[in-house]
N, C-alpha and C positions, 0 to 999 in steps of 0.2 A: 504494500500500500504506500502511495506517495505521501511524503511528509506534509501535513496540513500547514497552511500559512495563515497567520493571525489576521491578515488583511481581509480574508474571506469570511471573517466572523464579526465584522463591525456591526454593532448594534445587537448582536446575538448573545446567548447566555454562555459565559465562560466560567468554569468551575476550577478552583485551585485546590488540589489535594495536598495538604501540608501548608496551608496559607500562612501559618504563624512563623515560618522560616524567615530568616533575615532578608534574603533576596526575594523570596516569593511574595512577602507582603508588599514590598516596594513595587514589584511588577504589577501586582493586583491594583495598587493605587494608580499606577501609570495607565493601565487599561481603563479603569474607571473614569479617569480624567479625559480620556479620548472617546468616551461614549459607549463603551462596552457595558453589558449587564453582567456584573461580577459577583460571584459567590465563592465560598470556600469552606474548608473544614480543617480541623487539626485535632490531635489527640488530647490536648489539654489547653486550658485558658492561659493566656500570657498577655503582656503589655501590648504585643502586636495585635492579637485577636481583639482585644478591647478597643483599641484605637481604630481598627478596620471597621468594627461594628458601629463605632461612633461616626465614621465617615460615610455611612449608608451602605456598607457592604455586608450582605448576609453571611454570617459565620456560624457554622455548626460545630459544637464540641463533640468529638467522637466521629470516627470515620466508618460510614455505613453505606451499603448499596443504594439506599433510597436517596442519599444526598446528590447523586448524579442523575436521577430520573428527570427527564425533560431538559437536560443540559445539551448544548451544541458542541462543546469542546472541553476537554479535560487537560489541565496543565499539571505537571508533576515534576518533582525534583529527583535527583539521583538517590535520595534517601527513601523514596517511595517505590517499593518493589512491585513487580507484576502481581504478586499474590495479595497486595493491599485490597481491601474490599471494594474501594471505589475504582481502582484501576481494573480489577477483575470484572466489575459490573460494566465499565466502559467498553471493555473488550467484548463482553457478551452482548451488549446492546448496540455495538458498532458505532460508538461515540468516538470520534477522532481524538487522539492524544498528541500532546506536544510537550517535549521535555523543557525544563526551565531555561537551560542555556540556549536552546534553539529559539525560544521566545525572545530572549534578550537580544540575540543576534538579529532576528527579524525586525525588532523594534529599532535597533541601531541603524538599520539601512535607511530609515526615514530622516536621519539627521545629516546636516551638511558637514559638520565637524565632530568627529567621534574620537575623544581622547581616552585611550585605554591604559589603565594603570596596572602593569603586570609585574610579576616577580613572585618567588616562592614565599617571601616574608615582607611585611611592611605595607602591602598595597591597601589594606583597609585604613590604616592611619593616614597614608598619603592622600587617598581619595577623600577622606573626611576632612582633612586639613584644607584641601582645595574647595570642598563644598562649603565650609564655613566662610572662607574668604569670598567666594562668589556670592553667597547669601548676604553677607554684610555689605558688600560693595554694590548690591542691587543689580548684579548681572543676571539676566533672565535665562539662566542655564538649567538644564536637567542634570542631576547627579544621582548615580545609583551606587550606594555603599553596601557592602556585604555584612554590616553589623548595625547595632542600635546606636544612634547618636542622639543625645538629649536635645541638641539644638534643632534637630530635624523631626523630633517626635517619632523617630523610626530610622529608616535607612535611605530615604529618597527625598531629594529636592526636586520639586516639579516646576519646570519653566516652560515657556512657549517659543523660545528661539530655536535656532538650528544647531545649538551646541549641546552635546551630551558628553559627560565625563562618567566613566564607569570602571569599576574593578574588572579586570580581565583575568579570570581564574584559569590556571593551567590544568586543574584536576580533570581527568578523562578528556583532555584536549578541548575543554569547553571554549576557550578563547578563539578557537578557529572558526566559530560560528559568527563572530563579530565582523563589523565593517569599519576597520580603523582608518582614521586619517592621521592620527598621532599615536605613538606608542612610547610609553616609558617602561623600562625594565630595571627594577631595583636590584634584583639578584636572581641567580639560577642555582638551585641546590638540589640535593638528592632526597626530595620529598615525594610523597605519593608513589612509592615503589610498588604499591598494590596495582597500579594501572600503567606504569612505565617499566620497561625492561631494566634500565640502568640510567646513570646520569647522562650518558651520551645520547640516549633516546630523548631525555628531557631537553637537553640542549638543542638537539636537532628540531624538536617541536617548536621551541622558541624561535629558531631561525625561520621555520615555515611561517610562523605568525608574523614576524617582521617583514617577510617577503610579500605579505598581503597588502602592505602599504601602497598607496598610489604613488606615482612618480614624484609628485610634489608633497608627499607626506613627510612628517617630521618624526625623528627618533631621538629619545633622551635616554642616556645610559649612566648608571652609577659607575664612576671610574674606579671605585674601590673593589669592584667585583670582576674578577678575571674572565669568568665565563660569559658574563653580559658583554664585556668588551669584545671578546672573541666573536660572539654572534654578530655584533654590530659591524666588525671588520669583515666578516665573511659575507655579510649582506651587500657590501659595496656601497652602502648609503652614507651620506654625510650625517653626522649626529652631534648632539650637544651633550656635554658631560657635567655631572655634579658629583660631589663626594668630599670626603674629609682630607683626601690627598690632592695631588695636582688635578685640577678640573676647571672647566669654564665657570662653574658656580661652586664656591668652596667656603669654608668657615675659618675664621681666625679669632684669636682672643676668646676662646671658649671658657666659660666659667659656670659654676653652679652655686645657687644660693643655699640658705640654711635648710630648705625643704628638698634640696636635690634638683630643683628646676634649673634647666640649662639656658644659657644665652650665648650669643656669638655675633661677631661682625660678619656680614654677608659680603663676600668678595666676588664680583662678577666681571670677567674680562680684565682682571687686575685692578678694578676700581672698587673702593669700599662704598657699598650702597647704603649701609646703615646698620644699626643694631637690631637684632631680633631677640626678643624676650619671650621665652616659652614657659608655659605652666605645666610642663611635663618633664620627666627625668630621663637621663640616659643619652649616651653618644649616638645610639641608633636613631633617636628622635631628632638629633641635629641633622643627621643624614636624611631622615624622612622630610624634615622641614625644607632642606635644600632641594629635594625632589619637587615638593609643592611649589617652591619659589620659581624654579626653572620653568615649570609648566605655566604658572600664572603670569609670569612676565611675558612669555611667548604668546599668551592669550590677550595681552595688552592691559592687564590689571596694573595700576601704578604701584610702585614699591611701597609707598606709604600705606596704601590700603592693604597690601599683603602683610606688612609688619603689624598693623593694627589688628587684623583678623587673627593672625597666628598668636598674638599675645592673649587673645580670648580663648584659644583652643584648649580643650581638655579631652583626654583620651576617650574613645568610644567604650561601650560596655565590654568587659572582659579584656581590657588592655591596661594592666597595672591599676585595676579598679580597687578603690579603698572600701573594705567591707565593714570596718569598725574596730573597736578595741575591747579587750577583755583582760582583766587583771594586769593592766599596763602593757599588754602586748598588742601591737597593731597588726591587722590582717589585711593582706592585699591578694587579689587574684589576677592572673594573666593567662591568656589563651595559648601562650607559648607551648609548643608540643614537639618541636624539632630542635636538635642541639644548637643550631645557629640562633634560633629565637630564644632558647633558654639562656644561652651565654649572654646575649644582649640584655635580656630582662634582668638577670642577676647583676650585671654591670650597673644597670640603672638603680637596682635596689640598694646596691652598696654605696651609691651616691646619695641615698636618702639617710638622714640621721638615724642611727640604730646602735644597739650593742652587738647582737648576733642575728644572723639570718637563718631561720629554719625554712626549709622547702618541703612542700607536700606535692609530689609529682605523680599524677595519674596518667599513665600511658593509655591512649585511646584506640590502640590497634595492635593486634598480635603481629601483623606484618611490620609495623613500625618498631615494635619492641625487638623483633628478630634482626631487622636490618640496621637499626640505628643505636640501640642501647645495650647490646651484649658485650661489645668490645670497649676497652678503656677509652675515655675521652675526657676533655677538659671542661665541658659545659657546666658541670656542677661545682667547680672548684671555688666559686664565689659564695658557696653556702657553708654555714657552720655544720648543719646536719640535714640530710635528705631522708624524708619519710615516704615510703613507696607502698600504696595500697594495691589491691588486686587490679589487674588490667581491665579497662572498660572495653567491651567488645566492639562497640561502634557498628560498622556494617558487616563485621566478620563473625564467624563461628569458631569457638575454641576447639582446636584439633589436638590439644595437649602437647604442642610443640614448644611452647615457651611459657614461662611463668614470671610473675613479678620478682621472685627470688633470683632469677637469672639476671635481671636488670640490676638488682642490688649488688650482685657479685661483680658485674662490670663496672658499676659506679665506684665501688670500693677499690677495685684494682687501679682506678684512675688516680687514687690519692684522696678522693673525697670520702666522707663518712656517710653511709646509708644504712637504713634498716627497713626490713619488710614488716609492715603493720597492716593486716588485711583490710580493716574497716575504718571508716571515718570516725565512728564512735570511739574506737580504740585509739586512734590518732589524737582525738580531742583529749582523752584521758592522759595520754603521754605528754601532750603540750602543757596541760594543766600542771603536771608534776615536774616538768623540766624547763619550760620557758619562764623567763623572769622579766620584770618591768624593763622596758627599753628595747627588748627584742622585737623583731618583726617576723611574721610568718607570710611567706609567699606561696600560694597554691597555684600549680601549673597544670595545664592540659586542656584539650578541646572536647573532652567527654562531658560527663555531668558533674565534674569536680566543682564547677562554679556554684551549683546548687547544694551539693553535699557539704562543701566546706563552710557554708554559712553557719553551721552549728558551732564553729570555733569562736564566734562572737556572741553566742546566746548565753 
């Protein structure tokens, strides 16, 4: 069966299975604004489902066959498998289906200028930084962010101009569905090895993505990332660089205040454009801010407006998010689930005033555990102690090939100190007995650790 196209369903009934997802809720709002009749469902209530209902979108809690009756098109994400009741019903009733990334790609084809923020790490932060500046500077742009941002009341900024800025996700090669006119690549790393053969396959796919640019398209590359630079050079295209080392856009006089928030002088083409004050921690966020500045200046946003917007920026949900304090111990959560992300997060944590840093790391994939965390590495060396609960299965089934104890062994062999503690309730008891006032706890992972670890501040 040919893939359906969203243009053929204008004014018809489009149903989102899993509408509470970060990307899915934004796409639902985009279609609603364009005149589609939108409904959706999800397993549980969330801030997204509540706001969608408030925007006039019918949302059912619980996924059932009857939710798709009378619908003309079903939208689903990679997390919604064919045996999901609504997908199974759509197949039985011959209701066309369209995967989330295909929908975003089809929507992107309607914009004149499509800025794609790509990379294995940092794209959510960069995209949301750009969104905030565009919102504050009254630029009539549409921005699609893959996470919840308070200033957006979700993950989407709706505009009416021909400019779209979107995260470009490499998972299952999703970004190849897009119609880019500008591409930023922040880094290329060995993530998502459940759907790529190896790092060479990932790099080749990024090159394929870059080659989708039109002849007059623009390319922006982080000069600190060798793989990204190699892709740019292999593409044969001219490109603009940003980074902490030699680059077209770089940072000098970097400092951090008493809260760990970083600031720097932005140097572009050898000229000091001015001081950037950020309300976030870590050198990786200096790099993310440089990425945003590079794109925004190319879009014609004045530097003064960029600096003013970035000063107001706070991280999206699940990015070094402060959860609260218990017994004088502050608790933060971060989505970091890859060694590069963990290393950057802990570097930022150590710039935050503290006595000791306890880490709670929940790996969200058996594949990721096997490929990334069994061998010694340095990503946890910034922690005083690493506490590892059972692996969160995510999209996978436990085949008995790897256990959290195996990760603990690899972490300890690296020189860090790690312990296996199966449940979050037991971890809470351990922290109550061992953490002291002035310590901080950073919980890491992309599974349900963000929900489970809230008991640490109860």
